[in-house]
N, C-alpha and C positions, 0 to 999 in steps of 0.2 A: 604489327603486335609481337612478333617476334623477338626484338631487339629487346622489347619490354619486359620479355618473360626472362630474359637473360639475366636482367639486372634484379628480379626477386630475389633479395637474400634470405626469405624464408623458405627459398626451394631446395630439397633434400635430391640428392641425385646418388645413381648407381650406373657409373659410366660405362662400365663393362655390358652389365644387363641390357643398358638402354639401345647397345649396339645392334643386340639380338632379338629383344623385344619391342616391336612396332609402337606397342600399345602403354608400354611405360613413361617413356616421357611424355605422351598426353596427358595421362593420371598426374604425374608428378607436377606439370605446368599449370594444369586446372585446379589443383590444391594449392601451390603456390599464388595463383590468383586469387581465388578467396580466401586464402589467408590474407592478403594485402587489402585484399577491400573489407575485412572484419578488422583489421588493424584501423582502416580510416573512419569506418562506421563507429568503431567504439569511442576513439578520439570527439567524434564530430558530438556524438551523444551525451558522454560526460560534459564537455565543454557547454551544448545546450542545456541541458537539464540541471546542472552541477551536483552531479554524483558520479559514483564509484564504480566499475566491474565489481560484481559478488562472485562471479566464478573465479574458484581457486583449487588447486589440486587437492585430490582427495576428497571432494565432493560427490559427485557420481550419481546425484540425485535423479538428475534427467535421463539418465541410463538405465534407473528402475524405476520411473515413474511411466515416461513414455513407451506407448505400445505401438507405436506406428513410424517408425523411423525411416523415412524411405531411404531407398538405394538402389543406385544406377547400375546398370549390368557393368560397368568398366570399372565400377567401384568394387563389384564383385569378384572379379578378375583379380583387383590388385590385392584384395585382400585374402584370396586363396593365395596368390602368389608367396605374399610376404608371411602367411603362416606356414606355408608348407617349405620354403627356402631359406627364409632369413630368421625367422624364431630361434632360438637356443634354449637347451635345459638352463635351470629346473623349469622356465616360462612356458617353454612349448610343451611339457609335460602337465602342468595344470591347465592351460588354456585347452588342449585337447580333451580333457576330464569333463569339463564344463561345456564343451562343444557336443560330447556323447549325452550329455546327461539333460540338455538345453530344450525345454518343451515350448512348442510354438506360442508367443503370445507374453512370455515370461520376461525377465530382466536380460537386456541386454549379456549375451554369452561372452563377452569380450572384457566385461568389468570385472577386475580382478583387485580385491582389496582395496575398493573406492578409486581407483583410477584405470583407465583405459588401457588396456594391454596392446593395442594396435593404433597408439595415439599419432605415430607418422600416417598411417592410412586410415584414420576415422573416416566416416562420410562428409560431404560436404555438410548433411542437414546438421552432422553433431555439431564442425566447425563455427556454423553459422546462428546454433544456438546459445544466446548469451543473457545472463539477467544481471539488473543493476541492484543496487539500495541495499537487499539483504539476501542472504542466501535461501533457497528455497526450503520449504518447511517439508518434513515426511510427507511423501504422496501428493504433494503440490506441483500443478502444473502451471506455472506463474502466466503462461499464455493465456490461460481462463480465467485465473484468479487476480491477476497485475498486469494485464497486457502493457502497459506504458513502462513496465521495467525489463520488458523483452525487447532487445536488439532488432530493430528491421534492416535487414542487409541493404547494403545499395546493389541496386538493381543492375549497374552497368559492370560490375565485376562479375556477379552471376551469369549475365549473359556472355562475357569474355571467355570465362570458365566453359561453359557448356557450349562455346563455338569450337574451343579447343579441343574438347572430347569428340566431335561429330566424326572426323576421320575413322572413329573405331565403327560407328555405325553405315560407315561406308559414306559419307555425306563428306564431299570435298567441292573446294571453290567456293568465293566469299559469296557470291548469289546463292548458292545453295544453301551456305551456311545459315545465312542472314533470313532465310526462310524458314529453316528448321526452328533458330529460336525464335523468332517471330510466332510461330507455330505453336510452339512449346510441344515439337514431336517428342523430345527427350523424355516428358515427363509420361508418355505413355508406355515409356520401358522400364518405368520405376515398380521395385518390388519392394514388401517391406521385410525390414532385418529381421525383424521377431518373428516371424514368419515362416522365414527360410530354414531347408533341413540342414543342419550345421553339420549332423554326423557322418556327413560326405565329405566335408573337410577333414574332419577327424580320420577318415578311411585314407585318405588321399595324405595327410601328414605320415600317418604309417607306411606307405607303399614308399612313400619318398627316404624314411628312415632306412628301410631295407634294400634301397638301391636302386629301386624300381623308379623309372622315369616317371613323372607325374603332371597329367595335363593341367590346364588351369581353367576355372570357371565354375559357374553352379549349375 
């Protein structure tokens, strides 16, 4: 699996940070595996059903409509790190303002001008939600209105990505990983993105600005 991960062209990298943050290569590998799986799944879906992907930059419908986007703890850590240490002005200030005013259950606080402001670090659930034929109508959740137009992710890629993340949770060794994937362990760790208190992240962004070391996590 390690060689396959190195060959994933979509993988972003932070060489210096990855040397000091053991969790960072795990989430970057997992995202790359998911992105590869989505690319394959989209191609297969378009070929099978003679249709085209409707999602495009600037849509953001699912970011407003979906109220229960699942977020794994490792994804939370990655979002905190990215927002605290990598976002620059003026984007940094705009996102911090939205985090401070975010109300639980509302629109994703990282949606800015119809686009994801943390696109490279968006959760797996967001990466896997793709719609075909026509863009979503305002307020529409196509999973319920036209399920056949919603992509079904390829399970093998999802399982590979989950296995890659498991050392973050203290699960190592191939047998232990296989058992954890099969049992659905990681799903017991899920939080809902819109229900998180994002004001804590905004505060830590301030701490980092003033030169105070900021720990990561939610």
